[in-house]
Residue, then its C-alpha position, 0 to 999 in steps of 0.5 A: m099261163e095256159g097251164i094255169l088257166n086249164r085248171a079253171t076252163d070248162i071247154y076249149l074250142f080249137e080252130s083246127a085239129f092241128i091247134g088242138s094237137c099243139f095244145h096237147r103237146y105243149v100244155g097237156a090234156p084239157r081238164g074240161m071238154e074240148r071241141v074242134v070248131l073250124n073257122g068259117i067264112s061268109d056266104a059272100e066269100f063263096a062267090p067265084i073270084e074273077p081274075n083281072e084282065k092283066v092277071a099274073d101267073f101267080v099271086y101270094i097274099g100275106e105278111l112278108r116274113s120268114a115263116k111264110g116261105i116267100d124266099t122259097l117262092i122267089d127261088a122257085i120262080a127263078e128255077v122255072g125260068r132256068k128249066t123252061g125258059l118261061k118268065p112267069r109273073a108273080v104279085l106278092v101282096g102284103s107288107g112285113p119286116d122282110e120286104a126289103h130283103l125279098t125285093a133285093q132277092a128278086r132283083a139279084l136273081g134278075l126277076k125285077d120285071q117278073i115280080s111286083f110288090p104292090g103292098v097291102m090291099p083287100a084279099r079279094s082284090a089281091f086274089a084277082m091279080g093272079r091265076v093261081l094262089v101260092v102259099p109257100s108257108r113254113a108254119e100256119s094255123l088255119p089260114y083264112v087266106v087259104l079258106e077264102a081262096a078255096g071258097g072263091r074257087m081259086p086254084m092253089i099251090a100250098t105247103n103241107v103245114g099246120g091246118i092246111p091239110e084240114i082245109f084241102g080235105p080229100c085233096a090234101d095229097r096235092l100239098i107240097p113240102c115246105n122249104d123245097v124249091q124244086a117241089l114248088a117249081s115243079a108244082m108251078m110248072q104243072e099249074i102253068a101247063r094246065s088248061p083253064e078247064d082243069l084248073k077250074h075243076r081242081a079248084e071246084q073240088v077243094g071249094c066244094f069241100v070247104q063250103g060244106r065244112f067251113s061256113i060261118g053257119h057251121m062255126t056258129d052252130a059248133v060254138l053254141s053247141g060246145y057252150a051248151d054242152a059245157l054249161a050242162a056238164k057244169s050244171r050236172s056237176s054242181s047238182g051232184r055236189s049239192n046232193e052229196v052235201a045234202a046227204a052228208t047233212 
């Protein structure tokens, strides 16, 4: 269907360079124009997130399914305990088809008292439940949860998949491989050991980059600019065909 629609499409607006590359790989080069129009978040979402008093060490927010790599996170929490003797607490916010399996995994690893599954709630309420957001995904596009956390200056551990490197920008070297329990456990131990000042500084670096590129204003301007350019190109093309017909007549 994408290939058929490509014949009649004047412009493609891709939410990330990653999605654009996927289109080229699986469908082919667009017949018309193409632009990367990055997703944007509102001004209110750039307000700093204030953690709750009884905040956990880590929080995950999203669907509870295999592609999100939550099983890796649970294994990493157990690994942190084995290596350090610490018992980090994590809140896994969301719902999905693998919830029962993940709950059983946590229980089997003896983590029942360290990991909670509170269900679905608004993102900013969920962010406030943890000091550090963990995004252990195996696959992503350009996830809003990462944009919103970055905008709210929340410390993050995330995997190097999909469009996440585009969100982290100059800090993309902090991203870790997916499906790697040891890498995730190491990153979690490093975050636990950081001072509040260091955590804040690192979050501010990502947040400033996101605020400069991923606002709703930037997104709207890019959409309108893309449409204007596509309409102008279409008008020029139609005008050229009309001139050819007139000349032939």
